[in-house]
DRENLUMMAR-315749 format. One record per residue (C-alpha): residue in three letters; y negated, z, x negated. Coordinates in steps of 0.001 Angstrom, whole numbers. Example, Ala and Ser with C-alpha at 12.3 -4.5 7.8 and 13.67 -1.06 7.14 Angstrom:
2
- r  c2  c3  c1
- ALA  4500  7800  -12300
- SER  1060  7140  -13670
//
This chain:
382
- r  c2  c3  c1
- MET  -104468  60605  -87174
- LYS  -106189  62379  -90035
- LEU  -103335  62917  -92515
- THR  -99744  61981  -93288
- VAL  -97959  64223  -95795
- ILE  -95053  62514  -97567
- ILE  -92334  64421  -99425
- VAL  -89552  62614  -101279
- ASN  -86352  64663  -101386
- TYR  -83298  64447  -103590
- ASN  -80852  67349  -103242
- VAL  -83482  70110  -102877
- LYS  -83437  70828  -99134
- TYR  -84397  74511  -99460
- PHE  -87411  73671  -101631
- VAL  -88461  71089  -99034
- GLU  -88161  73646  -96248
- GLN  -90298  76132  -98181
- CYS  -92868  73426  -98947
- VAL  -92992  72488  -95258
- GLU  -93444  76136  -94265
- SER  -96475  76398  -96539
- LEU  -97795  73115  -95137
- ARG  -97557  74369  -91555
- ARG  -100014  77119  -92424
- ALA  -102254  74750  -94407
- LEU  -102298  72048  -91703
- ASP  -103276  74358  -88857
- GLY  -105960  72602  -86819
- ILE  -105566  69282  -88693
- ASP  -104274  66189  -86861
- SER  -101352  65458  -89142
- GLU  -97668  64704  -89602
- ILE  -95077  65581  -92263
- VAL  -92575  62923  -93313
- VAL  -89603  63558  -95613
- VAL  -87992  60533  -97253
- ASP  -84483  61397  -98416
- ASN  -83196  59458  -101424
- HIS  -79487  59665  -100516
- SER  -79039  63384  -101218
- LYS  -75510  64746  -101565
- ASP  -76261  68294  -100366
- GLY  -76495  67603  -96633
- SER  -80287  67376  -96753
- VAL  -80647  64798  -93976
- GLU  -78653  66790  -91438
- TYR  -80256  70074  -92509
- LEU  -83870  68871  -92523
- SER  -83484  66887  -89293
- LYS  -83168  70234  -87506
- VAL  -86542  71429  -88809
- GLU  -88988  71289  -85908
- GLY  -91845  68804  -86206
- LEU  -90469  67140  -89315
- ARG  -89710  63409  -89424
- VAL  -86891  62500  -91801
- ILE  -86269  58999  -93145
- ASP  -82813  58438  -94650
- THR  -82975  55636  -97228
- GLY  -79203  55477  -97729
- HIS  -79766  54846  -101444
- ASN  -81604  56498  -104320
- LEU  -84580  54167  -104377
- GLY  -86705  56155  -106790
- PHE  -90028  57883  -106212
- SER  -92274  54836  -105738
- LYS  -90114  52903  -103268
- ALA  -89378  56007  -101202
- ASN  -93069  56893  -100889
- ASN  -94004  53322  -100050
- ILE  -91572  53283  -97109
- ALA  -93424  56190  -95499
- ILE  -96888  54942  -96494
- ARG  -96245  51623  -94736
- GLN  -95300  53467  -91542
- SER  -98338  55756  -91638
- LYS  -101554  54957  -89800
- ALA  -103434  58048  -90951
- GLN  -106853  58054  -92601
- TYR  -105418  59899  -95621
- VAL  -101979  60098  -97238
- LEU  -100854  63115  -99282
- LEU  -97985  62598  -101717
- LEU  -96433  66005  -102356
- ASN  -93470  67025  -104499
- PRO  -90713  69019  -102760
- ASP  -90756  71682  -105507
- THR  -94279  72811  -104583
- PHE  -95976  75082  -102112
- VAL  -99626  74959  -101115
- ALA  -102161  77715  -100529
- GLU  -103289  78032  -96924
- ASP  -106752  76600  -97666
- ALA  -105657  73861  -100093
- VAL  -105334  70866  -97758
- LYS  -108589  71623  -95931
- LYS  -110442  71828  -99258
- MET  -109085  68433  -100276
- LEU  -109923  66755  -96971
- ASP  -113397  68294  -96770
- PHE  -114161  67024  -100254
- ALA  -112785  63555  -99476
- ASP  -114834  63324  -96267
- SER  -118025  64211  -98151
- HIS  -117322  61844  -101079
- PRO  -116616  58383  -99644
- LYS  -116062  56863  -103115
- ALA  -113194  59275  -103824
- GLY  -110076  57125  -103663
- GLY  -107740  59837  -104991
- ILE  -107900  63624  -105227
- GLY  -105793  66038  -107261
- VAL  -105619  69829  -107207
- ARG  -105445  72950  -109357
- MET  -101740  73269  -110041
- HIS  -100098  76452  -111272
- ASN  -96802  76788  -113085
- ASP  -94271  79122  -111481
- TRP  -95184  81857  -113975
- GLY  -98840  81678  -112895
- SER  -100560  79738  -115676
- LEU  -102733  76731  -114921
- ALA  -100891  73434  -115342
- ARG  -102699  71172  -117817
- GLU  -101576  68026  -115998
- SER  -103913  68934  -113119
- ARG  -106597  66899  -114960
- ARG  -105641  64015  -117218
- GLY  -107216  61071  -118972
- LEU  -105787  57580  -119076
- PRO  -103090  57252  -121770
- SER  -104855  54526  -123715
- PRO  -103287  53668  -127084
- MET  -105639  55996  -128968
- THR  -105393  58835  -126421
- SER  -101596  58560  -126557
- PHE  -101700  58499  -130353
- TYR  -103790  61708  -130509
- LYS  -101269  63410  -128220
- MET  -98254  62198  -130190
- VAL  -99589  63398  -133544
- GLY  -100562  66803  -132127
- LEU  -104356  66512  -132207
- CYS  -104495  67048  -128444
- ARG  -102638  70347  -128846
- ARG  -104740  71515  -131809
- LYS  -108107  70552  -130298
- PRO  -107560  70701  -126527
- THR  -111277  70908  -125629
- HIS  -112413  68052  -127867
- PRO  -113708  65110  -125739
- ARG  -111845  62572  -127895
- TYR  -108757  64333  -129281
- GLY  -108123  66395  -126138
- LYS  -108756  63624  -123625
- TYR  -105106  63417  -122494
- TYR  -105533  66706  -120577
- MET  -109358  66625  -120360
- GLY  -109339  70221  -121568
- TRP  -113131  70579  -121780
- LEU  -113533  70445  -117981
- PRO  -114046  73685  -116031
- TRP  -111290  74751  -113633
- ASP  -113397  76280  -110876
- SER  -115442  73289  -109680
- PRO  -114752  69673  -108631
- GLN  -114680  67241  -111555
- GLN  -114244  63512  -111943
- ILE  -111007  62750  -113775
- GLU  -108988  59651  -114610
- VAL  -105359  60432  -113757
- ILE  -104096  62418  -110763
- SER  -100644  63986  -110828
- GLY  -98135  62534  -108383
- ALA  -96985  66088  -107628
- CYS  -99980  66403  -105278
- PHE  -101960  63199  -104796
- LEU  -104312  62735  -101829
- LEU  -105083  59067  -101176
- ARG  -107668  57433  -98960
- ARG  -106074  54770  -96758
- LYS  -108935  52327  -97364
- ALA  -108455  52638  -101123
- LEU  -104693  52090  -100828
- ASP  -105278  48994  -98716
- GLU  -107520  47591  -101439
- VAL  -105575  48412  -104623
- GLY  -102037  48331  -103248
- LEU  -99200  50844  -102970
- LEU  -97210  52496  -105752
- ASP  -95761  50039  -108277
- GLU  -92020  49943  -107614
- ASP  -91253  48933  -111203
- PHE  -91628  52663  -111911
- PHE  -88445  54409  -110751
- MET  -89753  57881  -111591
- TYR  -92707  59020  -113742
- GLY  -95710  56857  -114593
- GLU  -96371  55594  -111064
- ASP  -99154  58154  -110600
- VAL  -100831  57071  -113841
- ASP  -100598  53422  -112823
- LEU  -102027  54019  -109342
- SER  -104817  56216  -110727
- TYR  -105772  53433  -113154
- ARG  -105765  50801  -110411
- LEU  -108022  52984  -108262
- LEU  -110537  53211  -111108
- LYS  -110338  49465  -111767
- GLY  -110923  48892  -108058
- GLY  -114223  50754  -108184
- TRP  -112966  54034  -106689
- GLU  -113331  57524  -108140
- ASN  -110584  60040  -108953
- TRP  -111419  63697  -108501
- TYR  -110024  67112  -109320
- VAL  -110639  69816  -106686
- PRO  -109935  73544  -107272
- ALA  -107482  73822  -104358
- ASP  -104383  75800  -105331
- ILE  -100710  74861  -105299
- VAL  -97677  76030  -107273
- HIS  -95455  73388  -108855
- TYR  -92024  74358  -110102
- LYS  -92183  71174  -112227
- GLY  -88637  70030  -111675
- GLU  -86965  73011  -113336
- SER  -83629  71745  -112031
- THR  -84076  68478  -113918
- GLN  -82363  68395  -117283
- LYS  -85396  67331  -119273
- THR  -83392  67121  -122479
- SER  -80770  64833  -120988
- PHE  -80459  61210  -122026
- LYS  -81232  60049  -118477
- TYR  -84518  61989  -118343
- VAL  -85656  60847  -121786
- HIS  -84777  57241  -120987
- VAL  -86594  57202  -117613
- PHE  -89664  59102  -118857
- TYR  -90322  57086  -122011
- ASN  -89413  53818  -120322
- ALA  -92175  54552  -117797
- MET  -94632  54927  -120682
- LEU  -93595  51545  -122035
- ILE  -93900  49874  -118615
- PHE  -97454  51204  -118299
- MET  -98472  50013  -121772
- ARG  -97017  46551  -121266
- LYS  -98690  46237  -117867
- HIS  -102185  47401  -118772
- TYR  -102561  46993  -122539
- SER  -100641  43788  -123315
- HIS  -103976  42090  -124067
- LEU  -104509  44276  -127117
- SER  -103499  43198  -130574
- TRP  -99876  43744  -131605
- ILE  -101333  45844  -134431
- VAL  -102105  48545  -131812
- VAL  -99433  48145  -129126
- TRP  -96295  47498  -131178
- PRO  -96661  50543  -133454
- LEU  -97288  52696  -130387
- GLN  -94146  51379  -128725
- LEU  -92165  52131  -131869
- ALA  -93637  55650  -131837
- VAL  -92489  56112  -128225
- TYR  -88932  55093  -129162
- PHE  -89033  57378  -132194
- ILE  -90227  60391  -130173
- ALA  -87556  59721  -127537
- PHE  -84936  59698  -130308
- LEU  -86265  62968  -131775
- THR  -86232  64557  -128306
- LEU  -82556  63756  -127882
- VAL  -81689  64975  -131383
- ASN  -83594  68211  -130782
- ALA  -81758  68711  -127490
- LEU  -78421  68213  -129251
- PHE  -79249  70842  -131888
- LYS  -80386  73308  -129195
- ARG  -77093  72920  -127387
- MET  -75174  73411  -130619
- ARG  -77171  76552  -131451
- LYS  -76577  77906  -127970
- SER  -72836  77240  -128120
- LEU  -72676  78996  -131504
- GLY  -74636  82001  -130236
- PHE  -77796  81424  -132297
- SER  -80186  80853  -129400
- LYS  -82623  83772  -128998
- ARG  -84556  82535  -125966
- TYR  -83516  84253  -122747
- VAL  -80389  85872  -124179
- CYS  -78835  86349  -120725
- GLU  -77563  83330  -118784
- LEU  -78643  84826  -115438
- PRO  -82129  86212  -114787
- THR  -82805  89806  -113856
- MET  -84594  90426  -110574
- TYR  -87336  92777  -109438
- PHE  -88130  92985  -105726
- ILE  -91487  93638  -104064
- GLY  -91293  94362  -100349
- ASN  -90103  96865  -97772
- GLU  -86774  98679  -98057
- GLU  -84948  96294  -95731
- MET  -86053  93293  -97787
- LYS  -85058  94980  -101042
- ALA  -81619  95879  -99667
- ARG  -80972  92319  -98494
- CYS  -82099  90883  -101831
- ARG  -79938  93325  -103778
- GLU  -76917  92228  -101749
- ILE  -77618  88615  -102702
- ALA  -78151  89517  -106355
- VAL  -74978  91622  -106610
- ARG  -72941  88880  -104956
- ARG  -74222  86404  -107553
- GLY  -73750  88774  -110511
- ILE  -77479  89239  -111121
- GLU  -78861  92472  -112543
- CYS  -81596  94216  -110535
- VAL  -84290  96349  -112170
- ASP  -86676  98983  -110823
- ASP  -89529  98056  -113150
- ILE  -90808  94969  -114960
- PRO  -89404  95194  -118511
- ASN  -91350  94327  -121647
- ASN  -88647  92083  -123091
- ALA  -89691  88499  -123791
- ASN  -86051  87483  -124278
- ARG  -85112  88482  -120741
- LEU  -85916  86043  -117963
- LEU  -87203  88048  -114993
- VAL  -87688  86749  -111465
- VAL  -90126  88801  -109384
- VAL  -89190  88276  -105738
- TYR  -91760  88519  -102919
- ASP  -91192  88446  -99168
- ALA  -92568  85230  -97633
- ALA  -93158  87053  -94346
- GLU  -95369  89683  -95981
- HIS  -97496  87523  -98289
- SER  -99608  84441  -97824
- TYR  -98949  81588  -100214
- LYS  -102504  81951  -101471
- ASP  -101757  85603  -102294
- LEU  -98668  84574  -104277
- VAL  -100711  82110  -106330
- ASP  -103326  84780  -107111
- ILE  -100747  87451  -107962
- MET  -98871  85228  -110407
- GLU  -102084  83964  -112025
- LYS  -103306  87502  -112706
- SER  -100027  88592  -114332
- SER  -99075  85335  -116051
- ARG  -96121  85724  -118449
- GLN  -93833  82799  -119212
- ASN  -90644  84850  -119005
- VAL  -91653  86259  -115588
- ARG  -91037  83731  -112815
- LEU  -91826  83668  -109122
- GLY  -89102  84144  -106518
- ILE  -89640  84024  -102747
- TYR  -87360  85643  -100190
- HIS  -86932  83988  -96780
- LYS  -85535  86412  -94212
- GLU  -84565  83785  -91610
- LYS  -82211  82037  -94051
- ASN  -81487  85143  -96138
- ILE  -82085  83215  -99369
- ILE  -84136  83703  -102523
- ILE  -85816  80553  -103851
- THR  -86541  80604  -107574
- PRO  -87435  77873  -110090
- ILE  -83950  78300  -111593
- GLU  -81762  78214  -108494
- VAL  -81580  79048  -104813
- TYR  -79618  82246  -104271
- GLY  -78031  83196  -100979
//
């Protein structure tokens, strides 16, 4: 078999189904399989996804975390390549073929990443990253990476000097879409299960480089909703994210002098503390009515499609108390979801449309007629 695609699911069954639909188009003519590993979802995901034709579902029975769940499926796969793919993504029809063609023609490529787009169309910086060495991490923490994104030293965290439209050697591949060569995995080992979530992609990328393999970025397009449903200002998120950073530093940089590592660890704890304090103040401002960002709790919706599609979507919106508009407003404080019909547009078209009209308060929604639902980065409406 050429390829095994692995998706780890936790309570996002509709996102998984949409991701699988895009994969069916992208895998046409490729000897492949799609495996979903469910981390003990509470939304009926196992029963729901088990009915999806051609999809193999593994029920872990526990929330094992991202690394352990992926490793279960990797061990069962015999394919030449393994693609780790987040459930909150969809791929352009030509994306997988571009990745495989590049891998076949570059035998030293152990891992390949792609050109990721945010759900408002902009290019996601984490598509190309450098290793978070102590100095690279320091430049990011103090803001030099943000101020000088194209500088080879200060901007190395996101490797901002690299062009977007051609393959480039990089250091870190995002776990949201990570193509792995089986031979490379056999040599360097699977994902490190000490990482529950976050950091495992950085660790594996580093081990590939240390093992003599190359990591590459390829301009194949996907959209990544980037875990919009995750409360990134919650204590749990901050704890898991920054703990992953510490695990990586202790694992790969423990040989460095305490003069470098210890201050950086203190900085990580300090930034985690500031993140939580900032989140607390934002919640207080919101509860007191001082928050100006997206003044309405629910988004407004604008529909692009035939009259039947628009009527069905309006019914959903009205039932959920969502305002519908006949034109795209020029109000940055209103969160607008532009809804397209999945049956009328290719996923590649949706990527191109959003990229050309990129505005952070305008998000992508996709209507699925068979299920009569609208999938957005905020919520699934039906």
